[in-house]
Rosetta silent file (secondary structure, phi, psi, omega in degrees, C-alpha in Angstrom):
SEQUENCE: MTKTELRKQILKLRDAQDPVRKSRADGAICKRVLDYLIDNHISTVMSYVSFRSEVDTCGIIEGCLGLGIRVAVPRVEDTYMHFYYICSTDSLIKGYMGIYEPVGDLVRWHGSEHTLMLVPGSVFDRRGNRIGFGRGYYDRFLADHTDITTAGLCYGFQIADEIQPEEWDVPMNLVITEESIYGGLR
SCORE:     score description
SCORE:     0.000 S_00000001
   1 L     0.000  135.019  179.144    4.587   -7.127   23.193 S_00000001
   2 L   -70.265  170.380  174.054    7.434   -5.773   21.011 S_00000001
   3 H   -65.728  -34.671 -179.680    6.855   -4.639   17.469 S_00000001
   4 H   -66.281  -42.648  178.805    8.788   -7.610   16.136 S_00000001
   5 H   -62.775  -47.020 -179.448    6.505   -9.894   18.120 S_00000001
   6 H   -63.420  -45.840 -179.960    3.339   -8.178   17.031 S_00000001
   7 H   -53.107  -51.926 -177.331    4.456   -8.157   13.318 S_00000001
   8 H   -56.018  -46.008  178.604    5.236  -11.825   13.600 S_00000001
   9 H   -66.426  -44.994 -175.596    1.825  -12.703   15.236 S_00000001
  10 H   -71.345  -48.756  175.437   -0.259  -10.610   12.764 S_00000001
  11 H   -54.066  -35.254  176.522    1.621  -11.937    9.682 S_00000001
  12 H   -66.404  -42.000  175.404    1.030  -15.474   10.910 S_00000001
  13 H   -64.961  -42.989  179.838   -2.759  -14.667   11.060 S_00000001
  14 H   -64.172  -39.355  178.238   -2.648  -13.022    7.650 S_00000001
  15 H   -70.319  -24.004 -178.759   -0.916  -15.982    6.061 S_00000001
  16 L   -98.122    9.858  175.574   -3.439  -18.382    7.559 S_00000001
  17 L   -60.128  144.020  177.304   -6.629  -16.616    6.302 S_00000001
  18 L   -64.943  125.379 -179.740   -9.350  -18.596    4.739 S_00000001
  19 H   -56.675  -32.842  174.279   -9.050  -17.947    0.942 S_00000001
  20 H   -68.569  -41.453  175.327  -12.707  -17.223    0.505 S_00000001
  21 H   -62.524  -46.052  176.438  -12.715  -14.723    3.396 S_00000001
  22 H   -50.491  -53.285 -173.201   -9.538  -13.174    1.946 S_00000001
  23 H   -60.069  -43.847  175.078  -11.060  -12.831   -1.463 S_00000001
  24 H   -63.766  -37.488  177.085  -14.194  -11.128   -0.088 S_00000001
  25 H   -67.284  -41.614  175.965  -12.121   -8.777    2.057 S_00000001
  26 H   -60.971  -43.442  176.839   -9.961   -7.909   -0.931 S_00000001
  27 H   -59.832  -42.007  174.265  -13.020   -7.144   -2.953 S_00000001
  28 H   -60.817  -50.324 -177.523  -14.345   -4.792   -0.202 S_00000001
  29 H   -61.798  -44.418 -176.735  -11.049   -3.058    0.202 S_00000001
  30 H   -63.419  -40.957  179.091  -10.804   -2.512   -3.625 S_00000001
  31 H   -67.781  -39.113  174.659  -14.288   -0.984   -3.725 S_00000001
  32 H   -56.222  -49.994 -179.677  -13.496    1.324   -0.734 S_00000001
  33 H   -65.131  -44.245 -178.832  -10.330    2.498   -2.577 S_00000001
  34 H   -68.099  -45.184  173.605  -11.940    2.999   -5.916 S_00000001
  35 H   -55.405  -49.699 -178.023  -14.901    4.919   -4.382 S_00000001
  36 H   -57.296  -43.877 -177.946  -12.370    7.144   -2.410 S_00000001
  37 H   -61.212  -46.533  177.503  -10.406    7.818   -5.620 S_00000001
  38 H   -66.788  -42.356  177.390  -13.555    8.861   -7.511 S_00000001
  39 H   -64.520  -27.824 -176.226  -15.028   10.893   -4.685 S_00000001
  40 L  -107.321    8.482  177.116  -11.713   12.728   -4.189 S_00000001
  41 L    53.540   49.172  177.674  -10.825   13.286   -7.845 S_00000001
  42 L   -79.528  130.570 -175.061   -7.591   11.355   -7.560 S_00000001
  43 L  -102.681  -24.778  178.179   -5.715   11.378  -10.893 S_00000001
  44 E  -135.535  142.598  175.586   -2.686    9.231   -9.970 S_00000001
  45 E  -126.385  134.530  173.543   -2.313    6.237   -7.685 S_00000001
  46 E  -104.971  108.175 -171.415    1.010    4.944   -6.503 S_00000001
  47 E  -123.272  140.476  170.715    0.403    1.336   -5.557 S_00000001
  48 L   -70.905  156.615  172.609    2.434   -1.476   -4.273 S_00000001
  49 L   -96.076  121.390 -173.508    2.042   -4.735   -6.168 S_00000001
  50 L   -57.231  147.992 -174.744    0.670   -7.269   -3.707 S_00000001
  51 L  -140.811  141.456  177.934    2.935  -10.120   -2.542 S_00000001
  52 L    48.499 -122.641 -174.929    2.087  -13.294   -0.649 S_00000001
  53 L  -101.133   21.486  171.427   -0.888  -12.631    1.638 S_00000001
  54 L   -62.829  154.532  170.758   -0.970   -8.771    1.431 S_00000001
  55 L   -51.418  122.125 -170.620   -4.182   -7.115    0.494 S_00000001
  56 L   -63.450  118.441  177.702   -4.543   -7.897   -3.195 S_00000001
  57 L  -100.178    1.835  179.925   -3.897   -4.743   -5.260 S_00000001
  58 H   -58.183  -48.437 -176.914   -4.431   -6.354   -8.778 S_00000001
  59 H   -67.117  -32.729  178.417   -8.116   -5.348   -8.756 S_00000001
  60 H   -64.489  -56.440 -176.315   -7.320   -1.874   -7.537 S_00000001
  61 H   -55.414  -46.882 -176.032   -4.593   -1.339  -10.326 S_00000001
  62 H   -62.688  -43.299  179.465   -6.936   -2.801  -13.011 S_00000001
  63 H   -63.420  -43.515  177.540   -9.846   -0.670  -11.741 S_00000001
  64 H   -56.718  -53.563  176.378   -7.734    2.422  -11.792 S_00000001
  65 H   -49.704  -52.006  179.088   -6.506    1.772  -15.256 S_00000001
  66 H   -59.795  -25.146 -178.781  -10.073    1.198  -16.395 S_00000001
  67 H   -91.703   -6.853 -174.681  -11.170    4.511  -14.876 S_00000001
  68 L    78.387   21.611  178.455   -8.298    6.394  -16.620 S_00000001
  69 L   -84.522  134.987  177.636   -6.433    6.989  -13.261 S_00000001
  70 E   -76.241  146.234 -175.271   -2.705    6.792  -13.855 S_00000001
  71 E  -130.067  126.297  173.616   -0.919    4.076  -11.937 S_00000001
  72 E  -123.702  138.164 -177.446    2.705    3.958  -10.845 S_00000001
  73 E  -122.847  154.825 -174.183    4.264    1.015   -9.131 S_00000001
  74 E   -79.915  145.349  170.107    7.603    0.618   -7.274 S_00000001
  75 E  -131.961  129.980  177.831   10.855   -0.830   -8.460 S_00000001
  76 E   -81.500  126.033  177.854   13.718   -1.199   -5.965 S_00000001
  77 E  -126.457  110.232 -171.965   17.020    0.243   -7.211 S_00000001
  78 L    60.117 -113.202 -173.342   19.864   -0.284   -4.788 S_00000001
  79 L  -106.439    4.756 -169.414   18.567    0.883   -1.441 S_00000001
  80 E  -126.157  157.312  172.401   15.682    3.149   -2.763 S_00000001
  81 E  -108.039  137.422  173.791   12.352    2.756   -4.362 S_00000001
  82 E  -123.623  144.982  179.375   11.377    4.625   -7.545 S_00000001
  83 E  -106.266  137.288 -178.842    7.815    4.465   -8.919 S_00000001
  84 E  -126.043  139.941 -177.089    7.100    4.035  -12.601 S_00000001
  85 E   -70.203  142.791  175.980    3.866    4.515  -14.527 S_00000001
  86 E  -128.094  151.492  177.655    2.404    1.382  -16.019 S_00000001
  87 L   -99.340  -21.245  179.411   -0.386    0.882  -18.677 S_00000001
  88 L  -164.731  162.435  179.374   -1.135   -2.682  -17.638 S_00000001
  89 H   -70.566   -4.790  177.320    0.080   -5.451  -15.297 S_00000001
  90 H   -69.584  -22.432  177.452    1.691   -7.001  -18.290 S_00000001
  91 H   -89.579   23.695  178.659    4.717   -4.748  -17.822 S_00000001
  92 E  -116.297  133.766  169.989    5.532   -6.357  -14.386 S_00000001
  93 E  -129.588  165.210  179.952    8.078   -9.147  -13.802 S_00000001
  94 E   -67.301  128.059  177.972    9.424  -10.707  -10.582 S_00000001
  95 L  -123.419 -133.685 -175.554   12.055   -8.417   -9.167 S_00000001
  96 H   -49.557  122.233  176.693   13.426   -7.620   -5.662 S_00000001
  97 H    57.499   25.629 -179.917   12.603  -10.576   -3.207 S_00000001
  98 H    80.114    7.323 -179.574   10.236  -12.028   -5.925 S_00000001
  99 L   -85.154  140.358  178.556    7.862   -9.011   -5.845 S_00000001
 100 E   -71.187  132.994  178.882    6.527   -7.952   -9.251 S_00000001
 101 E  -129.324  156.196  175.598    8.103   -4.747  -10.521 S_00000001
 102 E   -71.649  142.719  179.620    7.820   -2.640  -13.671 S_00000001
 103 L  -125.394  153.879  177.625   10.217   -3.524  -16.366 S_00000001
 104 L    98.496 -173.497 -179.959   11.318   -1.737  -19.559 S_00000001
 105 L   -83.734   88.630 -171.557   11.652    1.870  -20.536 S_00000001
 106 L  -109.950  162.143  173.091    8.972    3.347  -18.349 S_00000001
 107 L   -88.318  135.349 -177.919    8.336    6.901  -17.192 S_00000001
 108 E   -81.555  133.847  173.320    9.384    7.535  -13.693 S_00000001
 109 L   -68.496  130.002  173.683    6.893    9.331  -11.326 S_00000001
 110 L  -121.057   18.661 -178.332    8.277   12.775  -10.298 S_00000001
 111 L   107.896  140.384  179.334    5.263   14.096   -8.458 S_00000001
 112 L  -161.577  152.329  179.171    1.764   15.112   -9.434 S_00000001
 113 L   -75.669  162.730  179.244   -1.162   16.722   -7.803 S_00000001
 114 L    51.996   50.479  175.991   -4.105   14.598   -6.628 S_00000001
 115 E  -104.762  140.012  170.637   -2.003   11.538   -5.931 S_00000001
 116 E  -123.556  127.444 -178.739   -2.690    8.744   -3.501 S_00000001
 117 E  -101.926  125.704  175.116   -0.075    6.262   -2.417 S_00000001
 118 E   -92.153  123.716 -168.729   -1.270    2.789   -1.355 S_00000001
 119 E  -117.811  133.132  172.135    1.127    1.468    1.302 S_00000001
 120 L   -80.484  167.125  173.261    1.550   -2.142    2.552 S_00000001
 121 L  -176.656  165.244  176.199    2.255   -2.936    6.179 S_00000001
 122 L   -88.673  -40.682 -179.018    2.020   -5.717    8.783 S_00000001
 123 E  -139.651  137.921  172.220    0.152   -3.722   11.466 S_00000001
 124 E  -130.285  162.916  169.625   -1.552   -0.317   11.560 S_00000001
 125 L  -117.377  174.184 -174.667   -3.407    1.561   14.132 S_00000001
 126 L   -70.633  -11.349 -177.808   -6.465    3.903   13.594 S_00000001
 127 L   -91.942   -3.211  177.292   -4.234    6.916   13.910 S_00000001
 128 L    97.051    1.813  175.620   -2.265    5.911   10.822 S_00000001
 129 L   -71.182  153.935 -169.302    0.851    4.538   12.547 S_00000001
 130 E  -138.266  139.208  161.916    2.386    1.574   10.743 S_00000001
 131 E  -106.579  121.844 -176.065    4.623   -1.377   11.301 S_00000001
 132 L   -93.084 -139.548 -172.338    6.143   -2.210    7.978 S_00000001
 133 L  -114.150   10.366  171.370    8.339   -5.160    7.132 S_00000001
 134 L    93.068   -2.514 -179.299   11.602   -3.772    8.650 S_00000001
 135 L  -100.817  -14.772  176.419   13.472   -2.578    5.493 S_00000001
 136 L    68.977   16.064  177.339   12.335    1.074    5.505 S_00000001
 137 H   -57.150  -44.141 -176.530   11.698    1.546    1.820 S_00000001
 138 H   -73.756  -41.671  176.690    8.397    3.332    2.273 S_00000001
 139 H   -57.855  -47.919  173.550    9.510    5.423    5.175 S_00000001
 140 H   -56.781  -45.248  172.847   12.520    6.669    3.221 S_00000001
 141 H   -56.898  -45.277 -178.366   10.471    7.406    0.230 S_00000001
 142 H   -73.331  -30.589  172.986    7.851    9.259    2.127 S_00000001
 143 H   -64.648  -23.945  178.651   10.339   11.302    4.091 S_00000001
 144 H   -89.285  -15.092 -170.069   11.580   12.649    0.666 S_00000001
 145 L  -136.069   73.977 -176.117    7.911   13.192   -0.600 S_00000001
 146 L   -78.836   -1.655 -178.097    5.948   14.698    2.236 S_00000001
 147 L   -91.756   -1.145 -174.816    3.149   16.096   -0.039 S_00000001
 148 L   -85.085  128.979  176.265    1.768   12.650   -0.914 S_00000001
 149 E   -78.522  130.459 -177.649   -1.567   11.614    0.596 S_00000001
 150 E  -116.137  147.369  176.731   -1.037    8.000    1.856 S_00000001
 151 E  -137.763  119.524  168.089   -3.484    5.031    2.593 S_00000001
 152 E   -81.908  132.917  179.148   -2.312    1.924    4.316 S_00000001
 153 E  -101.961  132.050  173.802   -4.191   -1.128    3.192 S_00000001
 154 L  -162.352  173.167  177.461   -4.802   -3.992    5.559 S_00000001
 155 L   -90.485  163.338 -174.321   -7.418   -6.391    6.886 S_00000001
 156 H   -56.896  -36.734 -177.227   -9.400   -5.554    9.995 S_00000001
 157 H   -73.949   -3.668  179.623   -7.520   -7.959   12.202 S_00000001
 158 H   -95.194    5.844  179.228   -4.267   -6.080   11.353 S_00000001
 159 E   -86.094  118.385  178.825   -5.498   -3.034   13.278 S_00000001
 160 L   -96.604  158.607 -177.254   -3.738   -2.620   16.706 S_00000001
 161 L   -62.924  -43.395  179.857   -5.057   -0.511   19.500 S_00000001
 162 L  -159.015  136.733  172.332   -1.918    1.705   19.416 S_00000001
 163 L  -113.157  133.277  174.256    1.561    1.648   17.769 S_00000001
 164 L   -90.854  116.248 -178.628    4.324    3.684   19.202 S_00000001
 165 L   -73.873  151.472  172.145    6.152    5.168   16.194 S_00000001
 166 L   -87.787  159.796 -175.036    9.843    5.438   15.863 S_00000001
 167 L   -54.592  -25.156 -176.904   11.265    8.865   14.929 S_00000001
 168 L   -97.076   -6.007 -175.419   11.675    7.813   11.274 S_00000001
 169 L   -71.356  139.050  178.485    8.277    6.232   10.920 S_00000001
 170 L  -113.184  118.200 -177.186    5.910    8.120    8.621 S_00000001
 171 L   -70.689  150.722  176.956    2.156    7.869    9.597 S_00000001
 172 L   -77.902  146.904  170.353   -0.535    7.188    7.014 S_00000001
 173 L   -72.717  -38.511 -178.440   -3.145    9.760    6.213 S_00000001
 174 E  -133.208  152.766  166.690   -5.722    7.030    5.917 S_00000001
 175 E  -122.840  130.908 -171.788   -5.956    3.264    6.789 S_00000001
 176 E  -122.082  122.314  177.531   -8.408    1.332    4.687 S_00000001
 177 L  -117.498 -178.263  177.035   -9.758   -2.107    5.685 S_00000001
 178 L   -66.800  -22.086 -171.994  -12.706   -4.167    4.453 S_00000001
 179 L  -104.649  -22.215 -164.944  -14.786   -2.610    7.212 S_00000001
 180 L  -164.074  164.792  164.432  -13.751    1.052    7.433 S_00000001
 181 E  -118.699  124.324 -178.541  -11.602    3.967    6.499 S_00000001
 182 E  -107.448  142.050  176.622   -9.691    5.511    9.412 S_00000001
 183 E   -85.854  142.705  176.054   -8.132    8.944    9.264 S_00000001
 184 L   -92.409 -164.227 -170.205   -4.467    9.290   10.078 S_00000001
 185 L   -98.097  -28.796 -168.036   -2.419   11.992   11.727 S_00000001
 186 L   -68.530    0.000    0.000   -0.522   13.716    8.809 S_00000001
């Protein structure tokens, strides 16, 4: 099966999830992420803002802000993503492709120690390899910021046995599902 076919198949399953099951899985993933942040003394989280049937990051973002962990979310500017610190989800509006992005005069993330980036994807494997959505925003950003610890968020059924990465693909350090945390290659 090609990567395109696998992406299409998994996204169809993700879109068709039972809402109650999805909500439970989102809650379990949120708890795993917040526990990881506390256990590893993470002071900054770079998080995508969930879109459509992706793992819901609203609870993670709110949980981080409640714990005093700084949160930066992406905004697409031309062909590149930049991350901006937010103090609440009230500073987000629909932006690129209808995805919520930070608005206003916000401080741009320029690097910090003890940072974890939460990365969306359509399919992951247990080694941290990822099939994204085909636009390359995260791979380009991570190629320029190799010191960031990354965690792909997905549901258990989005884990494939093995993904053959392309030369430009950046593997995740971790993959977090409702069932487990897998260590990546980086």
